[in-house]
C-alpha positions as CSV (number, residue, x, y, z in Angstrom):
1,M,151.1,81.3,76.0
2,S,152.6,81.2,72.5
3,N,155.9,82.7,71.5
4,G,156.2,83.6,67.8
5,S,153.7,81.2,66.2
6,A,153.2,80.9,62.5
7,A,150.0,82.9,62.8
8,G,151.6,85.6,64.8
9,N,154.4,86.1,62.3
10,R,151.7,86.9,59.6
11,L,150.2,89.6,61.8
12,R,151.4,93.2,61.4
13,V,150.6,94.7,64.8
14,G,149.7,98.3,65.1
15,S,147.7,100.8,67.0
16,A,145.2,103.6,66.4
17,P,144.3,107.1,67.6
18,D,141.3,105.5,69.4
19,S,143.7,104.0,71.9
20,W,144.7,107.5,72.8
21,G,141.1,108.7,73.3
22,V,140.6,110.1,69.8
23,W,137.0,109.9,68.4
24,F,136.8,113.3,66.5
25,P,138.9,115.4,64.2
26,E,139.1,118.1,66.8
27,D,138.2,118.0,70.5
28,D,139.9,119.6,73.4
29,K,139.5,116.4,75.5
30,Q,141.7,114.5,73.0
31,T,145.5,113.8,72.9
32,P,147.2,116.2,70.5
33,W,148.1,114.4,67.3
34,H,151.9,115.0,67.6
35,R,151.8,113.5,71.1
36,F,149.9,110.5,69.8
37,L,152.5,109.9,67.1
38,D,155.4,110.3,69.5
39,E,153.9,107.9,72.0
40,V,152.6,105.2,69.6
41,S,156.2,105.0,68.3
42,E,157.7,105.0,71.7
43,A,155.4,102.1,72.7
44,G,156.9,99.9,70.0
45,Y,154.3,100.0,67.2
46,E,155.3,100.6,63.6
47,W,151.8,100.7,62.0
48,I,149.0,103.1,62.7
49,E,145.6,104.0,61.4
50,L,144.5,107.4,60.2
51,G,141.8,107.9,62.7
52,P,139.1,110.5,62.2
53,Y,139.9,112.4,59.0
54,G,141.4,115.7,60.0
55,Y,142.9,114.6,63.3
56,L,146.3,113.8,61.7
57,P,147.6,116.2,59.0
58,T,145.8,115.7,55.7
59,D,148.6,117.0,53.4
60,P,150.2,113.8,52.1
61,E,153.7,115.1,52.1
62,R,153.5,116.5,55.6
63,L,151.9,113.3,57.0
64,R,154.5,111.1,55.2
65,D,157.3,113.2,56.8
66,E,155.7,113.1,60.3
67,L,155.2,109.3,60.1
68,G,158.6,108.7,58.6
69,S,160.5,110.6,61.3
70,R,159.0,108.3,63.9
71,N,159.4,105.1,61.9
72,L,155.6,104.7,61.5
73,T,153.7,103.4,58.5
74,L,150.0,103.8,57.7
75,S,147.8,100.7,57.6
76,A,144.4,102.1,56.9
77,G,142.1,105.0,56.7
78,T,138.7,105.1,58.6
79,C,135.3,106.5,57.8
80,F,131.6,106.2,58.7
81,T,128.8,105.5,56.2
82,G,125.0,105.4,56.3
83,F,123.9,103.5,53.2
84,H,120.9,102.0,55.0
85,R,119.3,105.5,54.5
86,G,119.1,105.0,50.8
87,D,120.2,107.7,48.3
88,V,123.3,109.0,50.1
89,W,125.9,108.2,47.5
90,T,127.0,111.7,46.5
91,E,127.8,113.0,50.0
92,T,129.2,109.7,51.1
93,W,131.7,109.4,48.2
94,E,132.7,113.0,48.6
95,H,134.0,112.3,52.1
96,V,135.2,108.7,51.6
97,K,137.2,109.6,48.5
98,Q,139.1,112.2,50.5
99,V,140.0,109.6,53.1
100,A,140.9,107.0,50.5
101,E,143.1,109.4,48.5
102,L,145.1,110.3,51.5
103,T,145.3,106.7,52.6
104,S,146.5,105.6,49.1
105,A,149.0,108.4,48.9
106,L,150.6,107.1,52.0
107,G,150.8,103.6,50.5
108,A,148.1,102.0,52.6
109,K,145.7,99.5,51.0
110,H,142.7,99.5,53.4
111,I,139.7,101.6,54.3
112,V,137.9,100.6,57.5
113,V,134.2,101.5,57.0
114,I,132.0,101.8,60.1
115,P,128.2,102.0,59.8
116,D,126.6,105.1,61.3
117,M,125.3,104.5,64.8
118,W,121.7,104.7,65.7
119,R,122.7,106.4,69.0
120,D,125.0,109.3,69.2
121,P,128.5,108.0,70.2
122,A,129.2,110.9,72.5
123,T,125.9,111.7,74.1
124,G,123.9,108.4,73.7
125,E,121.0,110.3,72.2
126,Q,118.8,108.0,70.0
127,L,119.1,109.2,66.4
128,E,117.3,106.5,64.4
129,Q,115.2,103.4,64.9
130,R,117.1,100.5,66.4
131,A,116.4,97.9,63.7
132,L,116.5,98.0,59.9
133,D,113.6,96.9,57.7
134,T,114.1,94.8,54.6
135,D,114.5,97.8,52.3
136,A,117.1,99.4,54.5
137,W,119.1,96.1,54.6
138,T,119.0,96.0,50.8
139,A,120.2,99.6,50.5
140,L,123.0,98.9,53.0
141,G,124.2,95.9,51.0
142,K,124.0,97.6,47.6
143,G,125.6,100.8,48.9
144,T,128.5,99.0,50.5
145,D,129.2,96.9,47.4
146,R,129.2,100.1,45.2
147,L,131.6,101.8,47.6
148,A,133.9,98.8,47.7
149,K,134.0,98.7,43.9
150,A,134.7,102.4,43.6
151,L,137.4,102.3,46.3
152,R,139.2,99.4,44.5
153,E,138.9,100.8,41.0
154,E,139.5,104.5,41.7
155,C,141.8,104.5,44.7
156,G,143.3,101.0,44.8
157,V,142.2,100.2,48.4
158,Q,140.1,97.4,49.9
159,L,137.0,98.1,51.9
160,Q,137.0,96.5,55.4
161,F,133.6,96.7,57.0
162,H,133.6,97.1,60.7
163,P,130.5,95.8,62.7
164,H,130.0,98.2,65.6
165,A,128.1,98.5,68.8
166,D,125.0,100.8,68.6
167,S,125.0,100.4,64.8
168,H,122.6,98.2,62.8
169,V,125.4,95.7,62.1
170,D,126.2,94.7,65.6
171,T,125.1,91.2,66.7
172,Q,126.5,88.0,65.1
173,E,123.1,87.5,63.4
174,H,123.4,90.9,61.8
175,V,127.0,90.5,60.9
176,E,126.2,87.2,59.1
177,R,123.2,88.8,57.4
178,F,125.4,91.6,56.2
179,L,127.9,89.0,54.7
180,E,125.0,87.3,52.9
181,I,123.9,90.5,51.2
182,T,127.3,91.8,50.1
183,D,129.7,90.6,47.4
184,P,132.5,88.4,48.9
185,D,134.8,89.5,46.1
186,L,134.5,93.1,47.1
187,V,133.7,93.3,50.8
188,T,135.6,91.8,53.7
189,L,135.4,92.4,57.4
190,C,137.4,94.4,59.9
191,L,136.8,91.9,62.7
192,D,136.8,94.0,65.9
193,T,137.1,91.5,68.7
194,G,135.8,93.8,71.3
195,H,132.7,95.0,69.4
196,I,131.8,91.4,68.5
197,A,132.1,90.4,72.2
198,Y,130.2,93.5,73.3
199,C,127.3,92.5,71.1
200,G,127.3,88.9,72.3
201,G,129.0,87.3,69.2
202,D,131.7,84.7,68.9
203,N,134.8,85.8,67.2
204,L,136.2,82.3,66.7
205,A,133.0,81.1,65.2
206,L,133.0,84.0,62.7
207,I,136.6,83.3,61.7
208,E,135.9,79.5,61.3
209,K,132.6,80.0,59.4
210,H,133.7,82.9,57.1
211,P,137.5,82.6,56.7
212,G,137.5,84.3,53.3
213,R,135.7,87.4,54.7
214,I,138.2,88.2,57.4
215,G,140.4,90.9,55.9
216,Y,141.6,93.0,58.9
217,L,141.6,92.8,62.7
218,H,141.0,95.3,65.5
219,L,142.1,93.8,68.8
220,K,140.4,94.8,72.0
221,Q,138.7,93.3,75.0
222,V,135.6,94.1,77.1
223,D,135.2,93.9,80.9
224,P,132.5,91.3,81.4
225,A,131.4,92.7,84.7
226,V,131.0,96.2,83.3
227,L,129.3,94.8,80.2
228,A,126.7,93.0,82.3
229,G,125.7,96.4,83.8
230,V,125.7,98.0,80.3
231,R,123.3,95.3,79.0
232,A,121.1,95.5,82.1
233,E,120.7,99.2,81.7
234,D,120.7,99.3,77.9
235,L,123.5,101.9,78.2
236,P,124.6,103.7,75.0
237,F,128.1,103.0,73.7
238,G,129.6,106.3,74.6
239,P,128.6,106.2,78.3
240,A,129.6,102.5,78.4
241,V,133.1,103.4,77.3
242,R,133.3,106.1,79.9
243,R,132.3,103.5,82.5
244,G,135.3,101.4,81.3
245,V,133.6,98.6,79.3
246,M,136.7,98.4,77.0
247,C,139.6,97.2,79.1
248,E,143.3,96.5,78.8
249,P,144.2,93.0,77.8
250,P,144.3,90.4,79.2
251,A,141.8,91.6,81.8
252,G,138.7,91.0,79.7
253,V,137.1,88.9,76.9
254,P,137.5,87.5,74.4
255,D,140.7,85.7,74.9
256,L,143.0,87.1,72.2
257,E,145.5,84.3,71.9
258,P,143.1,81.7,70.3
259,I,142.0,84.4,67.9
260,I,145.6,85.1,67.0
261,R,146.2,81.4,66.5
262,A,143.0,81.1,64.3
263,T,144.4,83.6,61.8
264,E,147.0,81.0,60.9
265,N,144.3,79.2,58.8
266,L,143.3,82.3,56.9
267,G,146.3,82.2,54.5
268,A,146.8,85.9,54.4
269,D,148.9,88.6,55.9
270,L,146.7,90.6,58.2
271,F,146.9,93.8,60.1
272,A,146.0,93.5,63.8
273,I,145.4,96.9,65.1
274,V,145.0,97.6,68.8
275,E,142.0,99.8,69.3
276,Q,141.0,100.3,73.0
277,D,138.2,102.8,73.2
278,L,139.3,105.4,75.8
279,Y,137.3,108.5,75.1
280,P,137.7,110.7,77.0
281,V,141.0,109.9,78.8
282,D,143.7,111.7,80.8
283,P,146.6,112.2,78.4
284,D,149.1,110.4,80.7
285,V,147.0,107.1,80.6
286,P,147.4,105.7,77.1
287,L,151.2,105.2,76.8
288,P,151.7,102.8,79.6
289,I,148.7,100.7,78.5
290,A,150.0,100.7,74.9
291,R,153.4,99.4,76.0
292,R,151.9,96.6,78.2
293,T,149.4,95.7,75.4
294,R,152.2,95.5,72.8
295,N,154.2,93.2,75.1
296,Y,151.2,91.1,75.8
297,L,150.4,90.6,72.1
298,T,154.1,89.6,71.5
299,R,153.8,86.9,74.2
300,C,150.6,85.7,72.4
301,G,152.5,85.3,69.2
302,A,151.4,88.4,67.3
303,G,154.5,89.1,65.4
304,R,155.7,91.9,63.2
């Protein structure tokens, strides 16, 4: 195992509310935001994501004070979009602009954009057709490019598109199709190692084939034994998470050390955000996992 490789020293390692079981702005099953901030700092992380808009305080001054008192800095905001549906710009921009303005006010430069899921993330209910037609793919590409341009010009932040299980951009084939229909000067990927593996993709192949499109990392692993059952049953993502499909490193796949090493060739400083889906979770569970994961990534060479 590495110890402080050149690649690792370029990675700014952080965590996210997701690793504390947070999927929604408000939910009684979730870790309270102040406990999340206390514990993510205690676990040794200095960077965090915003999580669902409204989970952390949305007043910039208050959030800046809360983060500063714990030696934390924001890496990115997060939002969902559904451009495949066509004319959804007005409502999409209204929400995304809120997220981007708060993100920018805190000095962060990235917005992680997740495509809406065709199955409800909590209940597993099917909401849409599983596959997109040609028109929907075109709308997705054009909408994402337009959003990326607006985010850059109006808010000074970079769009990082996050392929996601139970969304229409899930498998490696779909990820590569998305890259083909979007502007490489505007749109880069948040490469989520767990979601790529969950959907049968090859993280290293994506990094090697599309090095200029990797702009941000989410680090997580899947339990291959649980995943086999999920695939056999076609289990929705929410129930799969409750079954334990996302597991603590290094117990699952993909192997994170080669992925960390591969970032050396990207020629860019990257955030590497730990994001282990744990919704719902007992509030005493996340902190020990977070500590062990941080120590494991340090041993893999993921540096600052």
